[in-house]
N, CA, C and O atoms as CSV, one atom per row, in Angstrom:
chain,resi,resn,atom,element,x,y,z
A,1,MET,N,N,0.934,-1.309,-0.002
A,1,MET,CA,C,0.251,-0.094,0.135
A,1,MET,C,C,0.558,1.219,-0.183
A,1,MET,O,O,1.464,1.373,0.636
A,2,ALA,N,N,0.479,2.297,-0.770
A,2,ALA,CA,C,1.497,3.451,-0.767
A,2,ALA,C,C,1.306,4.113,0.403
A,2,ALA,O,O,0.461,3.855,1.260
A,3,PRO,N,N,2.151,5.008,0.410
A,3,PRO,CA,C,2.482,5.800,2.324
A,3,PRO,C,C,1.488,6.484,1.878
A,3,PRO,O,O,1.064,6.685,0.740
A,4,GLY,N,N,1.046,6.941,3.276
A,4,GLY,CA,C,0.323,8.602,3.650
A,4,GLY,C,C,1.009,9.420,3.880
A,4,GLY,O,O,2.119,9.038,4.250
A,5,ASN,N,N,0.829,10.691,3.823
A,5,ASN,CA,C,1.693,11.780,3.933
A,5,ASN,C,C,2.221,11.939,5.746
A,5,ASN,O,O,3.136,12.629,6.195
A,6,ARG,N,N,1.288,11.056,6.468
A,6,ARG,CA,C,1.693,11.086,7.855
A,6,ARG,C,C,2.880,9.735,7.892
A,6,ARG,O,O,3.036,9.310,9.037
A,7,ASP,N,N,3.662,9.065,6.893
A,7,ASP,CA,C,4.153,7.716,6.839
A,7,ASP,C,C,5.809,8.459,6.951
A,7,ASP,O,O,6.582,7.922,7.744
A,8,TRP,N,N,6.004,8.936,6.638
A,8,TRP,CA,C,7.269,9.809,6.353
A,8,TRP,C,C,8.371,9.173,5.687
A,8,TRP,O,O,9.483,9.262,6.207
A,9,SER,N,N,8.209,8.489,4.519
A,9,SER,CA,C,9.093,7.643,3.755
A,9,SER,C,C,9.345,8.403,2.686
A,9,SER,O,O,8.717,8.278,1.634
A,10,PHE,N,N,10.202,9.178,2.851
A,10,PHE,CA,C,10.098,9.730,1.808
A,10,PHE,C,C,11.188,9.139,0.937
A,10,PHE,O,O,12.026,9.887,0.435
A,11,HIS,N,N,11.222,7.616,0.702
A,11,HIS,CA,C,12.191,7.165,-0.226
A,11,HIS,C,C,11.328,5.897,-0.734
A,11,HIS,O,O,11.638,4.707,-0.791
A,12,TRP,N,N,10.033,6.628,-1.112
A,12,TRP,CA,C,9.179,5.359,-0.847
A,12,TRP,C,C,9.214,5.070,-3.006
A,12,TRP,O,O,8.875,5.849,-3.897
A,13,ARG,N,N,9.789,3.605,-3.084
A,13,ARG,CA,C,9.789,3.650,-4.448
A,13,ARG,C,C,8.510,2.512,-5.012
A,13,ARG,O,O,8.755,1.617,-5.821
A,14,GLY,N,N,7.302,2.726,-4.482
A,14,GLY,CA,C,6.539,1.760,-5.023
A,14,GLY,C,C,5.465,2.660,-5.880
A,14,GLY,O,O,5.696,3.708,-6.483
A,15,SER,N,N,4.333,2.010,-5.772
A,15,SER,CA,C,3.392,2.979,-6.561
A,15,SER,C,C,2.542,3.526,-5.674
A,15,SER,O,O,2.294,2.914,-4.635
A,16,TRP,N,N,1.939,4.810,-5.951
A,16,TRP,CA,C,1.549,5.758,-4.948
A,16,TRP,C,C,-0.165,5.408,-5.654
A,16,TRP,O,O,-1.009,6.265,-5.393
A,17,VAL,N,N,-0.502,4.506,-6.287
A,17,VAL,CA,C,-1.888,3.805,-6.840
A,17,VAL,C,C,-1.772,2.584,-6.930
A,17,VAL,O,O,-0.842,2.019,-7.506
A,18,ASN,N,N,-2.824,1.974,-6.298
A,18,ASN,CA,C,-3.286,0.499,-6.090
A,18,ASN,C,C,-4.600,0.263,-6.647
A,18,ASN,O,O,-5.616,0.867,-6.300
A,19,ARG,N,N,-4.529,-0.709,-7.591
A,19,ARG,CA,C,-5.297,-0.502,-8.017
A,19,ARG,C,C,-6.009,-2.089,-7.917
A,19,ARG,O,O,-5.206,-2.996,-7.699
A,20,LEU,N,N,-7.732,-2.535,-8.091
A,20,LEU,CA,C,-7.774,-3.807,-8.174
A,20,LEU,C,C,-9.120,-3.560,-8.965
A,20,LEU,O,O,-9.640,-2.505,-9.329
A,21,GLU,N,N,-9.637,-5.279,-9.158
A,21,GLU,CA,C,-11.218,-4.608,-9.832
A,21,GLU,C,C,-11.777,-6.022,-8.868
A,21,GLU,O,O,-11.342,-7.122,-8.526
A,22,LEU,N,N,-13.091,-5.140,-8.691
A,22,LEU,CA,C,-13.965,-6.314,-8.011
A,22,LEU,C,C,-15.199,-5.813,-8.684
A,22,LEU,O,O,-15.617,-4.662,-8.806
A,23,ALA,N,N,-15.876,-7.412,-9.254
A,23,ALA,CA,C,-16.835,-7.654,-10.284
A,23,ALA,C,C,-17.080,-6.610,-11.370
A,23,ALA,O,O,-17.989,-5.874,-11.754
A,24,GLY,N,N,-15.581,-6.970,-11.729
A,24,GLY,CA,C,-15.786,-6.427,-12.976
A,24,GLY,C,C,-15.531,-4.347,-13.173
A,24,GLY,O,O,-15.280,-3.404,-13.924
A,25,VAL,N,N,-15.805,-4.734,-12.024
A,25,VAL,CA,C,-14.858,-2.166,-11.833
A,25,VAL,C,C,-13.814,-2.748,-11.098
A,25,VAL,O,O,-13.521,-3.637,-10.299
A,26,SER,N,N,-13.304,-1.594,-11.911
A,26,SER,CA,C,-11.662,-1.160,-11.589
A,26,SER,C,C,-11.536,-0.010,-10.729
A,26,SER,O,O,-11.735,1.141,-11.116
A,27,VAL,N,N,-11.164,-0.373,-9.419
A,27,VAL,CA,C,-11.075,0.685,-8.492
A,27,VAL,C,C,-9.455,1.228,-8.126
A,27,VAL,O,O,-8.609,0.337,-8.061
A,28,ALA,N,N,-9.104,2.341,-7.940
A,28,ALA,CA,C,-8.078,2.861,-7.519
A,28,ALA,C,C,-8.219,3.465,-6.257
A,28,ALA,O,O,-9.003,4.329,-5.864
A,29,LEU,N,N,-7.119,2.717,-5.575
A,29,LEU,CA,C,-7.170,2.709,-4.154
A,29,LEU,C,C,-5.423,4.397,-3.944
A,29,LEU,O,O,-4.242,4.484,-4.280
A,30,MET,N,N,-6.047,4.934,-3.501
A,30,MET,CA,C,-5.085,5.640,-2.762
A,30,MET,C,C,-5.143,6.445,-1.573
A,30,MET,O,O,-6.182,6.704,-0.965
A,31,HIS,N,N,-3.278,7.065,-1.077
A,31,HIS,CA,C,-3.592,8.342,0.198
A,31,HIS,C,C,-4.992,9.452,-0.157
A,31,HIS,O,O,-6.130,9.754,0.204
A,32,GLY,N,N,-3.773,9.794,-1.261
A,32,GLY,CA,C,-4.247,10.949,-2.213
A,32,GLY,C,C,-3.617,12.340,-1.717
A,32,GLY,O,O,-4.023,13.502,-1.710
A,33,HIS,N,N,-2.230,11.579,-1.231
A,33,HIS,CA,C,-1.442,13.503,-1.842
A,33,HIS,C,C,-0.944,12.975,-2.892
A,33,HIS,O,O,-0.010,13.777,-2.861
A,34,ILE,N,N,-0.706,12.345,-3.815
A,34,ILE,CA,C,-0.183,11.357,-4.829
A,34,ILE,C,C,1.093,11.904,-5.189
A,34,ILE,O,O,1.401,11.625,-6.347
A,35,SER,N,N,2.368,12.951,-4.243
A,35,SER,CA,C,3.606,12.788,-4.437
A,35,SER,C,C,4.239,13.887,-2.673
A,35,SER,O,O,3.709,14.589,-1.813
A,36,TRP,N,N,5.257,13.508,-2.929
A,36,TRP,CA,C,5.501,14.450,-1.785
A,36,TRP,C,C,5.557,15.372,-2.776
A,36,TRP,O,O,4.418,15.837,-2.830
A,37,LEU,N,N,6.277,15.934,-3.642
A,37,LEU,CA,C,6.016,17.416,-3.955
A,37,LEU,C,C,4.599,17.634,-4.137
A,37,LEU,O,O,4.093,18.326,-3.253
A,38,ASN,N,N,3.920,17.279,-4.933
A,38,ASN,CA,C,2.291,17.502,-4.762
A,38,ASN,C,C,1.687,18.178,-3.179
A,38,ASN,O,O,1.140,19.237,-2.870
A,39,TYR,N,N,2.108,16.975,-2.436
A,39,TYR,CA,C,1.893,17.522,-1.174
A,39,TYR,C,C,2.742,18.748,-0.299
A,39,TYR,O,O,2.224,19.178,0.732
A,40,ILE,N,N,3.503,19.054,-0.566
A,40,ILE,CA,C,4.596,20.345,-0.388
A,40,ILE,C,C,3.465,21.375,-0.578
A,40,ILE,O,O,2.728,21.930,0.236
A,41,VAL,N,N,3.616,21.478,-2.490
A,41,VAL,CA,C,3.346,22.450,-2.471
A,41,VAL,C,C,1.674,22.687,-2.100
A,41,VAL,O,O,1.360,23.872,-1.980
A,42,ASP,N,N,0.226,21.351,-1.848
A,42,ASP,CA,C,-0.629,20.967,-1.819
A,42,ASP,C,C,-0.619,22.428,-0.152
A,42,ASP,O,O,-1.123,23.551,-0.176
A,43,LYS,N,N,0.161,21.733,1.055
A,43,LYS,CA,C,0.635,22.635,1.810
A,43,LYS,C,C,0.448,23.886,1.838
A,43,LYS,O,O,-0.191,24.529,2.671
A,44,TRP,N,N,1.156,24.353,0.678
A,44,TRP,CA,C,1.710,25.684,0.957
A,44,TRP,C,C,-0.116,26.748,0.432
A,44,TRP,O,O,-0.218,27.834,1.003
A,45,PHE,N,N,-1.163,26.406,-0.424
A,45,PHE,CA,C,-1.610,26.533,-0.175
A,45,PHE,C,C,-2.951,26.379,0.772
A,45,PHE,O,O,-3.817,27.253,0.786
A,46,TYR,N,N,-3.016,25.401,1.413
A,46,TYR,CA,C,-4.012,24.980,2.146
A,46,TYR,C,C,-3.785,25.941,3.191
A,46,TYR,O,O,-4.817,26.444,3.634
A,47,ILE,N,N,-2.723,26.319,3.690
A,47,ILE,CA,C,-2.466,27.242,4.967
A,47,ILE,C,C,-2.828,28.622,4.471
A,47,ILE,O,O,-3.374,29.355,5.296
A,48,PHE,N,N,-2.606,29.111,3.221
A,48,PHE,CA,C,-3.061,30.209,2.752
A,48,PHE,C,C,-4.625,30.088,2.149
A,48,PHE,O,O,-5.368,31.050,2.343
A,49,GLN,N,N,-4.997,29.236,1.618
A,49,GLN,CA,C,-5.879,29.310,0.973
A,49,GLN,C,C,-7.890,28.919,1.896
A,49,GLN,O,O,-9.055,29.315,1.843
A,50,GLY,N,N,-7.074,27.988,2.551
A,50,GLY,CA,C,-8.436,26.710,3.334
A,50,GLY,C,C,-8.160,25.581,2.295
A,50,GLY,O,O,-7.268,25.429,1.460
A,51,TYR,N,N,-9.827,24.456,2.839
A,51,TYR,CA,C,-9.415,23.250,1.697
A,51,TYR,C,C,-10.581,23.844,0.840
A,51,TYR,O,O,-11.574,24.546,1.027
A,52,ARG,N,N,-9.875,23.125,-0.327
A,52,ARG,CA,C,-10.938,23.681,-1.800
A,52,ARG,C,C,-10.878,22.151,-2.593
A,52,ARG,O,O,-9.983,22.060,-3.433
A,53,PHE,N,N,-11.714,21.000,-2.407
A,53,PHE,CA,C,-11.629,20.293,-3.316
A,53,PHE,C,C,-11.145,20.134,-4.507
A,53,PHE,O,O,-10.835,18.987,-4.830
A,54,GLU,N,N,-10.984,21.067,-5.321
A,54,GLU,CA,C,-10.882,21.629,-6.680
A,54,GLU,C,C,-9.565,21.214,-6.975
A,54,GLU,O,O,-9.179,20.581,-7.958
A,55,ARG,N,N,-8.813,21.710,-5.857
A,55,ARG,CA,C,-7.326,21.841,-6.366
A,55,ARG,C,C,-7.066,20.164,-6.541
A,55,ARG,O,O,-6.499,19.833,-7.583
A,56,TYR,N,N,-7.467,19.031,-5.532
A,56,TYR,CA,C,-6.988,18.388,-5.434
A,56,TYR,C,C,-7.881,17.089,-6.626
A,56,TYR,O,O,-7.488,15.926,-6.712
A,57,LYS,N,N,-8.953,17.585,-7.332
A,57,LYS,CA,C,-9.271,17.067,-8.006
A,57,LYS,C,C,-9.215,16.407,-8.814
A,57,LYS,O,O,-9.744,15.295,-8.846
A,58,PRO,N,N,-8.239,17.162,-10.111
A,58,PRO,CA,C,-7.656,16.935,-11.100
A,58,PRO,C,C,-6.093,15.890,-10.843
A,58,PRO,O,O,-5.738,15.138,-11.751
A,59,ALA,N,N,-5.538,15.953,-9.935
A,59,ALA,CA,C,-4.611,15.342,-9.586
A,59,ALA,C,C,-4.988,13.569,-9.384
A,59,ALA,O,O,-4.270,12.605,-9.649
A,60,LEU,N,N,-6.391,13.605,-8.815
A,60,LEU,CA,C,-6.676,12.685,-8.317
A,60,LEU,C,C,-7.018,11.866,-9.643
A,60,LEU,O,O,-6.594,10.725,-9.825
A,61,LYS,N,N,-7.767,12.502,-10.487
A,61,LYS,CA,C,-8.715,12.024,-11.722
A,61,LYS,C,C,-7.329,11.371,-12.595
A,61,LYS,O,O,-7.411,10.235,-13.061
A,62,ARG,N,N,-6.179,12.121,-12.749
A,62,ARG,CA,C,-5.104,11.518,-13.384
A,62,ARG,C,C,-4.418,10.257,-12.682
A,62,ARG,O,O,-3.951,9.272,-13.255
A,63,ALA,N,N,-4.465,10.523,-11.254
A,63,ALA,CA,C,-3.978,9.106,-10.870
A,63,ALA,C,C,-4.361,7.783,-10.655
A,63,ALA,O,O,-3.761,6.726,-10.463
A,64,GLY,N,N,-6.012,8.279,-10.775
A,64,GLY,CA,C,-6.566,7.237,-11.017
A,64,GLY,C,C,-7.717,7.234,-12.423
A,64,GLY,O,O,-8.900,6.897,-12.406
A,65,GLU,N,N,-7.055,7.634,-13.360
A,65,GLU,CA,C,-7.169,7.578,-14.971
A,65,GLU,C,C,-7.581,6.093,-15.419
A,65,GLU,O,O,-6.621,5.335,-15.557
A,66,GLY,N,N,-8.676,5.627,-15.634
A,66,GLY,CA,C,-9.496,4.529,-16.082
A,66,GLY,C,C,-10.193,3.879,-15.345
A,66,GLY,O,O,-10.990,3.040,-15.763
A,67,ALA,N,N,-9.977,4.211,-13.854
A,67,ALA,CA,C,-10.649,3.288,-12.849
A,67,ALA,C,C,-12.376,3.994,-13.161
A,67,ALA,O,O,-12.731,4.939,-13.866
A,68,LYS,N,N,-13.084,3.129,-12.365
A,68,LYS,CA,C,-14.781,3.542,-12.279
A,68,LYS,C,C,-14.892,4.380,-10.860
A,68,LYS,O,O,-15.445,5.477,-10.774
A,69,VAL,N,N,-14.239,3.640,-9.701
A,69,VAL,CA,C,-13.952,4.526,-8.767
A,69,VAL,C,C,-12.623,4.618,-7.851
A,69,VAL,O,O,-11.813,3.772,-7.471
A,70,ILE,N,N,-12.734,5.831,-7.688
A,70,ILE,CA,C,-11.296,6.632,-6.806
A,70,ILE,C,C,-11.722,6.439,-5.442
A,70,ILE,O,O,-12.767,6.938,-5.026
A,71,VAL,N,N,-10.811,5.600,-4.594
A,71,VAL,CA,C,-11.445,5.696,-3.233
A,71,VAL,C,C,-9.526,6.338,-2.511
A,71,VAL,O,O,-8.453,5.735,-2.502
A,72,PHE,N,N,-9.949,7.941,-1.954
A,72,PHE,CA,C,-9.117,8.244,-1.281
A,72,PHE,C,C,-9.329,8.981,-0.009
A,72,PHE,O,O,-10.403,9.452,0.367
A,73,GLY,N,N,-7.708,9.052,0.877
A,73,GLY,CA,C,-8.456,9.865,1.916
A,73,GLY,C,C,-7.215,11.451,1.914
A,73,GLY,O,O,-7.018,12.441,1.210
A,74,HIS,N,N,-6.824,11.013,2.808
A,74,HIS,CA,C,-5.222,12.578,2.783
A,74,HIS,C,C,-6.775,14.021,3.367
A,74,HIS,O,O,-6.202,14.735,4.191
A,75,THR,N,N,-7.463,14.260,3.293
A,75,THR,CA,C,-7.735,15.342,2.978
A,75,THR,C,C,-8.816,15.530,4.542
A,75,THR,O,O,-9.179,16.421,5.310
A,76,HIS,N,N,-8.913,14.670,4.425
A,76,HIS,CA,C,-10.181,14.335,5.914
A,76,HIS,C,C,-11.703,14.401,5.786
A,76,HIS,O,O,-12.505,13.799,6.500
A,77,PHE,N,N,-11.874,14.901,5.166
A,77,PHE,CA,C,-13.300,15.987,4.440
A,77,PHE,C,C,-13.947,14.769,3.376
A,77,PHE,O,O,-13.561,14.685,2.210
A,78,PRO,N,N,-15.039,13.800,3.995
A,78,PRO,CA,C,-15.762,13.107,3.175
A,78,PRO,C,C,-16.514,13.641,2.022
A,78,PRO,O,O,-17.226,14.635,2.167
A,79,GLU,N,N,-16.415,13.115,1.029
A,79,GLU,CA,C,-16.534,13.241,-0.359
A,79,GLU,C,C,-17.427,12.396,-1.273
A,79,GLU,O,O,-16.997,11.256,-1.094
A,80,ILE,N,N,-18.248,12.337,-1.993
A,80,ILE,CA,C,-18.627,11.081,-2.355
A,80,ILE,C,C,-20.011,11.420,-3.816
A,80,ILE,O,O,-21.234,11.346,-3.699
A,81,PHE,N,N,-19.112,11.816,-5.189
A,81,PHE,CA,C,-19.942,12.148,-6.092
A,81,PHE,C,C,-19.324,11.463,-7.591
A,81,PHE,O,O,-18.223,10.940,-7.767
A,82,TRP,N,N,-20.125,11.609,-8.301
A,82,TRP,CA,C,-19.723,11.228,-9.437
A,82,TRP,C,C,-19.500,12.122,-10.860
A,82,TRP,O,O,-20.388,12.580,-11.579
A,83,GLU,N,N,-18.754,12.175,-10.951
A,83,GLU,CA,C,-18.397,13.004,-12.623
A,83,GLU,C,C,-17.792,12.047,-14.142
A,83,GLU,O,O,-16.922,11.184,-14.263
A,84,GLU,N,N,-18.499,12.540,-14.883
A,84,GLU,CA,C,-17.488,11.854,-15.897
A,84,GLU,C,C,-17.724,9.949,-15.621
A,84,GLU,O,O,-16.934,9.095,-16.021
A,85,GLY,N,N,-18.722,9.746,-15.024
A,85,GLY,CA,C,-18.402,7.989,-15.244
A,85,GLY,C,C,-17.356,8.107,-14.096
A,85,GLY,O,O,-16.723,7.087,-14.369
A,86,GLN,N,N,-16.828,8.535,-13.191
A,86,GLN,CA,C,-16.113,8.144,-11.916
A,86,GLN,C,C,-16.833,8.378,-10.738
A,86,GLN,O,O,-17.697,9.246,-10.609
A,87,LEU,N,N,-16.477,7.624,-9.921
A,87,LEU,CA,C,-16.897,7.948,-8.502
A,87,LEU,C,C,-15.784,8.621,-7.655
A,87,LEU,O,O,-14.669,8.231,-8.003
A,88,LEU,N,N,-15.772,9.405,-6.772
A,88,LEU,CA,C,-14.786,9.719,-6.491
A,88,LEU,C,C,-15.102,9.798,-4.640
A,88,LEU,O,O,-15.916,10.546,-4.099
A,89,PHE,N,N,-14.345,8.964,-4.068
A,89,PHE,CA,C,-14.927,8.823,-2.744
A,89,PHE,C,C,-14.056,8.829,-1.756
A,89,PHE,O,O,-13.090,8.078,-1.888
A,90,ASN,N,N,-14.146,9.599,-0.605
A,90,ASN,CA,C,-13.266,9.635,0.774
A,90,ASN,C,C,-14.327,9.897,1.534
A,90,ASN,O,O,-15.169,10.783,1.388
A,91,PRO,N,N,-14.183,8.551,2.875
A,91,PRO,CA,C,-15.134,8.743,3.515
A,91,PRO,C,C,-14.692,9.439,4.439
A,91,PRO,O,O,-15.417,9.293,5.423
A,92,GLY,N,N,-13.552,10.388,4.700
A,92,GLY,CA,C,-14.114,11.234,5.988
A,92,GLY,C,C,-12.572,10.604,6.812
A,92,GLY,O,O,-11.477,10.538,6.254
A,93,SER,N,N,-12.839,10.232,8.109
A,93,SER,CA,C,-12.216,10.389,8.900
A,93,SER,C,C,-12.805,9.674,9.910
A,93,SER,O,O,-13.844,10.164,10.353
A,94,ALA,N,N,-12.304,8.331,10.542
A,94,ALA,CA,C,-13.556,7.967,11.878
A,94,ALA,C,C,-12.375,8.071,12.687
A,94,ALA,O,O,-12.420,7.188,13.543
A,95,GLY,N,N,-11.313,8.784,12.787
A,95,GLY,CA,C,-10.234,8.671,13.690
A,95,GLY,C,C,-9.766,10.231,13.963
A,95,GLY,O,O,-10.334,11.228,13.516
A,96,PHE,N,N,-8.828,10.208,14.638
A,96,PHE,CA,C,-8.056,11.649,14.308
A,96,PHE,C,C,-7.739,12.628,13.249
A,96,PHE,O,O,-6.780,11.988,12.818
A,97,GLY,N,N,-7.760,13.242,12.798
A,97,GLY,CA,C,-7.483,14.555,11.859
A,97,GLY,C,C,-8.850,15.141,11.115
A,97,GLY,O,O,-8.842,15.890,10.138
A,98,CYS,N,N,-10.213,14.547,11.909
A,98,CYS,CA,C,-11.027,15.055,11.594
A,98,CYS,C,C,-11.148,16.767,11.911
A,98,CYS,O,O,-10.628,17.183,12.946
A,99,LYS,N,N,-11.675,17.491,11.216
A,99,LYS,CA,C,-11.701,19.420,10.815
A,99,LYS,C,C,-12.657,19.252,12.157
A,99,LYS,O,O,-13.341,18.234,12.257
A,100,ARG,N,N,-12.702,20.597,13.518
A,100,ARG,CA,C,-12.868,21.200,14.090
A,100,ARG,C,C,-14.377,21.271,13.828
A,100,ARG,O,O,-14.704,21.890,12.816
A,101,GLY,N,N,-15.465,20.669,14.671
A,101,GLY,CA,C,-16.426,20.875,13.769
A,101,GLY,C,C,-17.157,19.721,12.887
A,101,GLY,O,O,-18.334,20.027,12.699
A,102,GLN,N,N,-16.829,18.596,12.348
A,102,GLN,CA,C,-17.235,18.253,12.043
A,102,GLN,C,C,-17.221,16.479,12.222
A,102,GLN,O,O,-16.361,15.726,12.680
A,103,ASN,N,N,-18.184,16.297,11.808
A,103,ASN,CA,C,-18.651,14.633,12.723
A,103,ASN,C,C,-17.311,13.824,12.101
A,103,ASN,O,O,-16.652,14.299,11.177
A,104,PRO,N,N,-16.992,12.481,12.766
A,104,PRO,CA,C,-15.998,11.250,12.643
A,104,PRO,C,C,-17.139,10.809,11.364
A,104,PRO,O,O,-18.311,11.182,11.421
A,105,SER,N,N,-16.573,9.920,10.161
A,105,SER,CA,C,-17.170,9.457,10.058
A,105,SER,C,C,-16.431,7.856,9.234
A,105,SER,O,O,-15.268,7.466,9.342
A,106,TRP,N,N,-17.520,7.224,8.476
A,106,TRP,CA,C,-16.838,6.017,7.750
A,106,TRP,C,C,-17.770,5.542,6.318
A,106,TRP,O,O,-18.990,5.696,6.380
A,107,GLY,N,N,-17.421,5.217,5.598
A,107,GLY,CA,C,-18.065,5.120,4.315
A,107,GLY,C,C,-17.967,3.790,3.974
A,107,GLY,O,O,-16.975,3.134,4.289
A,108,MET,N,N,-19.274,3.133,3.113
A,108,MET,CA,C,-18.953,2.235,2.649
A,108,MET,C,C,-19.585,2.520,1.073
A,108,MET,O,O,-20.381,3.312,0.569
A,109,LEU,N,N,-18.529,1.111,0.510
A,109,LEU,CA,C,-19.130,1.211,-1.235
A,109,LEU,C,C,-19.852,-0.170,-1.096
A,109,LEU,O,O,-19.604,-1.104,-0.334
A,110,GLU,N,N,-21.028,0.004,-2.260
A,110,GLU,CA,C,-21.294,-1.351,-2.460
A,110,GLU,C,C,-20.868,-1.740,-4.057
A,110,GLU,O,O,-21.379,-0.822,-4.698
A,111,ILE,N,N,-20.443,-2.302,-4.658
A,111,ILE,CA,C,-20.403,-2.961,-6.074
A,111,ILE,C,C,-21.162,-4.202,-6.348
A,111,ILE,O,O,-21.034,-5.273,-5.756
A,112,PHE,N,N,-21.624,-4.042,-6.903
A,112,PHE,CA,C,-22.412,-5.393,-7.432
A,112,PHE,C,C,-22.547,-6.239,-8.482
A,112,PHE,O,O,-22.429,-5.523,-9.476
A,113,SER,N,N,-22.756,-7.536,-8.877
A,113,SER,CA,C,-21.988,-8.329,-9.959
A,113,SER,C,C,-22.241,-7.645,-11.423
A,113,SER,O,O,-21.605,-8.038,-12.401
A,114,ASP,N,N,-23.408,-6.380,-11.532
A,114,ASP,CA,C,-23.919,-5.958,-12.380
A,114,ASP,C,C,-22.461,-5.160,-13.081
A,114,ASP,O,O,-22.206,-5.074,-14.283
A,115,GLY,N,N,-21.719,-4.686,-12.049
A,115,GLY,CA,C,-21.467,-3.301,-12.450
A,115,GLY,C,C,-22.023,-2.121,-11.885
A,115,GLY,O,O,-21.347,-1.099,-11.998
A,116,LYS,N,N,-23.219,-2.048,-11.245
A,116,LYS,CA,C,-23.076,-0.983,-10.568
A,116,LYS,C,C,-22.528,-0.657,-9.134
A,116,LYS,O,O,-22.134,-1.604,-8.453
A,117,VAL,N,N,-22.478,0.532,-8.662
A,117,VAL,CA,C,-21.847,0.882,-7.602
A,117,VAL,C,C,-22.363,1.927,-7.097
A,117,VAL,O,O,-22.553,2.950,-7.754
A,118,THR,N,N,-22.675,1.788,-5.769
A,118,THR,CA,C,-23.311,2.740,-4.682
A,118,THR,C,C,-22.571,2.919,-3.858
A,118,THR,O,O,-22.131,1.775,-3.743
A,119,GLY,N,N,-21.911,3.653,-2.952
A,119,GLY,CA,C,-21.487,3.966,-2.036
A,119,GLY,C,C,-22.349,5.278,-0.779
A,119,GLY,O,O,-23.286,6.051,-0.978
A,120,LYS,N,N,-21.758,5.100,0.090
A,120,LYS,CA,C,-22.527,6.229,1.095
A,120,LYS,C,C,-21.299,6.849,2.033
A,120,LYS,O,O,-20.144,6.923,1.611
A,121,ILE,N,N,-21.663,7.240,3.231
A,121,ILE,CA,C,-21.013,8.157,3.823
A,121,ILE,C,C,-21.642,8.149,5.082
A,121,ILE,O,O,-22.780,8.620,5.063
A,122,VAL,N,N,-21.292,7.809,6.010
A,122,VAL,CA,C,-21.831,7.358,7.336
A,122,VAL,C,C,-21.160,8.519,8.661
A,122,VAL,O,O,-19.986,8.503,9.029
A,123,ALA,N,N,-22.220,9.444,9.197
A,123,ALA,CA,C,-21.611,10.170,10.226
A,123,ALA,C,C,-21.913,9.599,11.550
A,123,ALA,O,O,-23.004,9.202,11.956
A,124,LEU,N,N,-20.539,9.623,12.289
A,124,LEU,CA,C,-20.730,8.956,13.960
A,124,LEU,C,C,-20.991,10.627,14.656
A,124,LEU,O,O,-20.301,11.637,14.793
A,125,LYS,N,N,-22.591,10.154,15.021
A,125,LYS,CA,C,-23.335,11.810,15.266
A,125,LYS,C,C,-23.217,11.072,16.743
A,125,LYS,O,O,-23.252,9.889,17.083
A,126,GLY,N,N,-23.006,12.772,17.729
A,126,GLY,CA,C,-23.015,12.216,19.160
A,126,GLY,C,C,-21.712,12.353,19.585
A,126,GLY,O,O,-21.642,12.286,20.813
A,127,PHE,N,N,-20.688,12.514,19.054
A,127,PHE,CA,C,-19.342,12.611,19.602
A,127,PHE,C,C,-18.616,13.720,19.062
A,127,PHE,O,O,-19.066,14.342,18.100
A,128,HIS,N,N,-17.790,13.946,19.474
A,128,HIS,CA,C,-16.556,15.094,19.550
A,128,HIS,C,C,-15.319,14.805,20.362
A,128,HIS,O,O,-15.155,14.053,21.322
A,129,LEU,N,N,-14.223,15.869,19.506
A,129,LEU,CA,C,-13.350,15.198,19.547
A,129,LEU,C,C,-12.579,16.330,21.099
A,129,LEU,O,O,-12.868,17.505,21.327
A,130,VAL,N,N,-11.558,15.406,21.930
A,130,VAL,CA,C,-11.401,16.440,23.263
A,130,VAL,C,C,-9.915,15.832,22.977
A,130,VAL,O,O,-9.945,14.702,22.491
A,131,LYS,N,N,-8.826,16.300,23.161
A,131,LYS,CA,C,-7.590,16.218,23.092
A,131,LYS,C,C,-6.750,14.742,22.058
A,131,LYS,O,O,-5.812,13.961,22.218
A,132,GLY,N,N,-7.755,15.024,21.046
A,132,GLY,CA,C,-7.537,13.904,20.351
A,132,GLY,C,C,-7.801,12.642,20.548
A,132,GLY,O,O,-7.021,11.732,20.267
A,133,GLN,N,N,-8.984,12.493,21.073
A,133,GLN,CA,C,-9.716,11.732,21.629
A,133,GLN,C,C,-11.664,11.762,20.798
A,133,GLN,O,O,-12.177,12.879,20.866
A,134,TRP,N,N,-12.331,10.933,20.296
A,134,TRP,CA,C,-13.680,11.240,20.315
A,134,TRP,C,C,-13.963,10.318,21.756
A,134,TRP,O,O,-13.702,9.261,22.329
A,135,ILE,N,N,-14.752,11.680,21.853
A,135,ILE,CA,C,-16.111,11.475,23.482
A,135,ILE,C,C,-17.571,11.469,23.025
A,135,ILE,O,O,-18.103,12.364,22.368
A,136,ARG,N,N,-18.258,10.137,23.538
A,136,ARG,CA,C,-19.687,10.733,23.692
A,136,ARG,C,C,-20.272,11.692,23.379
A,136,ARG,O,O,-19.494,12.087,22.511
A,137,LYS,N,N,-21.077,12.431,23.395
A,137,LYS,CA,C,-21.718,14.017,24.133
A,137,LYS,C,C,-22.653,13.622,25.291
A,137,LYS,O,O,-23.830,13.351,25.053
A,138,ALA,N,N,-22.458,13.607,25.778
A,138,ALA,CA,C,-23.373,13.361,27.234
A,138,ALA,C,C,-25.083,13.471,26.918
A,138,ALA,O,O,-25.891,13.323,27.834
């Protein structure tokens, strides 16, 4: 599996994208920062302009070219939408890394034998982040 930006493997020689086929559906799995150079450039924009998915989308689509489903993380922001026959799917984060005011979340993809793909993001409501720990709200 390709490393995420917190894995600190600057000597990574493998693929940044893992591909598989499920029931005839091509899926690209990636952390989503694509490369260390891309991560550093994007970090600058994130610090000064905040989160904008439009910045990530072109690189994700290039890295996942040919896949019907692109599963990624990196931003910790849940995203699920179809564009030009491709499903872009980020389940968000069920652990540390969510942004303040954002519910933790997880995602589920269903891939059917006829090639149909559905997905959903499930928010873990009733929790809040306290010192890096998810605590159930009283």
